[in-house]
N, C-alpha and C positions, 0 to 999 in steps of 0.2 A: 504494500500500500504506500502510495506517495504521501510524504509528510507535507502539511501545508507550509507554504513559504513564510518565513519569519519576516516581520516588518523591519525595515532598515532602522539602525540605531537612532538616526536623526528624527525619523517619524515617531518613534517611541518617546524621544526627548520632547518633541513638540506637543504630543498628547499629554505627557506628564506636566509640562509647563501650563497648558490650558487648564488642566484639572486643578493645579495649585492656584492659578489665578482666580478660578471660580470660588475656591475655598476662601481666599483672601478677600474677595469682594463681599462674600457673605459675612465674614468677620468684621469688615469695615462698616457694613450696614448696621451691624449690632452696636459697634462703638459709637456711631453717629446717633443712634437711638439713645444710648446710655448718656451721651453728652447732653442731649435735650432733656432727658429725665433729671440729670444732675442740676442743670440750669433751672429747671422748673422748681425743683426742691429747694434750691438756695434763694429763689426769688422772695419767698415769704420772709426770710431773715433780713434781706436787703430793705424790704418795705418797713420792717420794724425799726431798722437803723434810721431811716428817713423820718419816720413818725416820732421817734425819740428826740431827734434833733429839733423837730418842729415844736414839740412840747417844751423843750429847754428854752427855745427862743421866745415862746409865749410867756413862760414864767420868768424869763430873763435871769436865770440862775443855773449854776451847775452844782447840784447837790451830790453828796456821796452815793445816794441811790442811783442817780443817773450815770455817775462815773462807773459804778460797778456793773450796771446793766449794759452800758456801751462796751465796756471791756469784754464782757461775755459775748455780746453780739458780734463784735469785730473778730474775736478769736474764732467764732463759728464761721464767719464769712471767709476768713483766711483759709481755714480748713476746707471749706466748700470749693474755693477757688483753686486750691492745690489739687483737690480730687478731680475737678474738671480738667485742669491742666494735664494731669497724668493720663486721662482718657484721650485727650487731644494728641498727646505725644505718641501714644500707642497707635492712633489713627494715622498720624503722619508716617510712622514706621511701616504700617501696612501699605500706604500709598507708595512709599519709596521701594518696597519689595515688589509691588505690582509693576512699577515702571522698570525696575531692573529685570524682572522676568520677561516683560514685553521686549526689552532690548535684546536680551539673550536669545529670545525666540526669533527675532528678526535676523540676528547674526547667524544663528544655526541654519535658518532657511537659506540665507545668502551663501554660506559656506557649502551647504549640501547641494546647492545649485538647483533649487526647486523651480525650474523654468522649463518651458517647452524647448525641444531640440531646435526648432526653427526660430526661437526667440533669444536674443543675446541676454546674458545675465544682467547687464546694466542698461536699462532703457533711458533714452534721453528724456529728461524731465523739462517741462515747459518752465521758462524763466520765472514767470509769475508764481507758479506753484512752489518752486524752490524757495523763492523769497518769503512766501507765506509760511513755509515749514520752518525756515530759519527764525522768523519772528516768533512763531509759536514756541520753538525751543527756548528762546530767550525768556518769554513770558512765563513758561512753566518751570524754569529753573527754581529749585526749592530755596526758600529763605532759611539761612542758618538761624536756628532758635536754640541757644544753649541754656543750660540751667544756670542759676546765679553763681558767679565765680568762674564759669567755663570760658576759656579763650577760644576764639574762632580757629578751626583747624586749617591745615594746608588746603589750598584750592578753594578757599572761601574768599570771594571777592579778589582783592589784590594780593592775598597771601600766596606765595608760590608753592609748588609741589616740593616735597622733601627731596634731598639729593639722590636717594636710591629709588625714587618712584618710577614705576613702569606703567604707562598707560595701557588700558585693556582694549581688546578688539571692540570696535564700535565707538570708542571714545572720540570726541571731536578735539582737534588740536590745530594750532597755527603751525604750518610747516614751511620751511624755507626751501624753495625749489628754483631750478633754472628755467627761465621762460624761453619761448621759441627764439627770441632775439639774442639769447645768451645772458641777459640780465637776470639777477636774482630777485625773487619776490616772495612775500609771505602769503600763503593761501590757506583757506579753510579746508581741512582734510579730515578723513576718518581713518582711524587706526585699523589695519587689517591684521597685523601680527608684529611680534617683537622677537628677535633672535638674541638670546643671552650669549651665544657663541661669538657673534660678530658685533654685538651691542648696536644693532641697527633695527629701525622700524621699516615696515612696509605700510604705506598709507595710500589711500585713494583720494584724488581730488574730489571734493564734495560737489563741485560743478560738473555734472555728468556730461555736459557738452564736450568736455575734454577727454573723458574716458581714460584718464591717465593714472598709472600706479607708479609710486616713487619709492625707492629704497634710500633711507636717510639716516644719518647718525643722530645720536641723542641730542647733540647741541643744536641741531636744526629743527627740533620739535619743542613746542611750548604747549603743555596741556592747558585747556581752557578751564575756567572756574566750574566747580561742581555745585556750589551754593552761592546765592546772592548774600552779600553782607548787609546787615541792617544799619543804616546810618544813625538811627536813634539809639542803638545799644552798642554797636561795634564800629564807630567811625574810623578807628585805627586800621580796620581791615579794608579800607577803600583807598584808591589812589587820590592824592591831594592836588590842589590847584597848582598848575604849571609843571606838574610831573610829566616826564616823557613816557609815552606808552605806544603800543601798537594797537590800533583799533580797526575794526572791520568797517570799511567805507560803506555807507548806506546803499542798498540795492546792488551790491557786488559781493563776491566771495574772496576778496583780497584785503589783507591787513596793510595799513600804511601808518607811518610815524605821525604822532599827534601830541599836542599838549592838552592836559586837562584844563578846561575852562571853568567848569563847575562840577564838583562831585554830586552824587545823588543826595537829596535832602530827606527823602522818604523811601521806604522799602521798594515801592513800585516805580521810583524814578530812574531814568537813565543818566549816564554821564553826558555832559555837554563838552565836546572836544573841538580843538582847532587843528585841522589837518595841515601838514606842511604842503604849501602850494605856491610855487614861484610866480604864478600868474597874478598874485595879489602883491600890492606894494610892500606890505610888512612880512610877506613870506608865509602867511597862514590864511586858511579859508575862514569864512564866517563860522560861528558856532553850529555844530551839528550834533544831534543826539545819537548815542550808541549805547546799547544795553550792556549791563555788567557782564553778561555771558561772553561778549566779544571784545573785551578790553583786557590786554595782558601787558606785562612789563616789557619795556624795550631796553636791551642791554647796551645798545649802541650809544655813543655820546651825542649830546644835543648839538645840532648845527648852529654855528654862530652867524 
């Protein structure tokens, strides 16, 4: 009797990823419900705090009774807020895991070559679609939310990767490559693999119109941020005014030298940057907005 053919390993991996994602989505839904229940439960205590303050204002005095009552109410409110915060952190962890699995699934499908024989693995993407995807990637970059006393980790905002860091397949990087005319330029690329034997990366140009793969040394690769820095809690994790950076020029997939004009003021804000441009009298373009996702350190000296 002929044995049934076994499913290829990559197919099993994709099915496993899909199953795990479904589980995580169910768990995330439960956490969202818990958050709402916790918020509703704590609402009564917050109303009591407000009413107590109103009575104190009416009586125009702070008696020992009100002091004791408020101390108890605020202690309860603090505990309620911490409980809600813990649930939200768990939900954020679930979201991060789901995003990671989706990315692993995409990479597995790409490596396995799940395409028709008549269809090339890398289809040319319309320019507008690519630009929209890059914008979505910047908007959905998670905001680093540490616990009290935590310092932002490497690859949060302007904080560089550690010296021994190796970017994973699928990670987006700034890559220094030789252009057709022989000049070198920094492009947005996706990591395909890294060889520890040669200390070199293989990366794909994100602009699929080029359909190019490059083999590059570590010094020609700059990993992009994996978290946005919060200007309100971690301003030190952002590039500062007049700092030299490499920034993705709007509506392109190339990085160019620029000066920080204004750092983000709120978590959702972009950088305002001045690109080096000799067509302007002062050598710099008017201010342009670039998301945190696409601003990295420039190690080259500033032009005089």
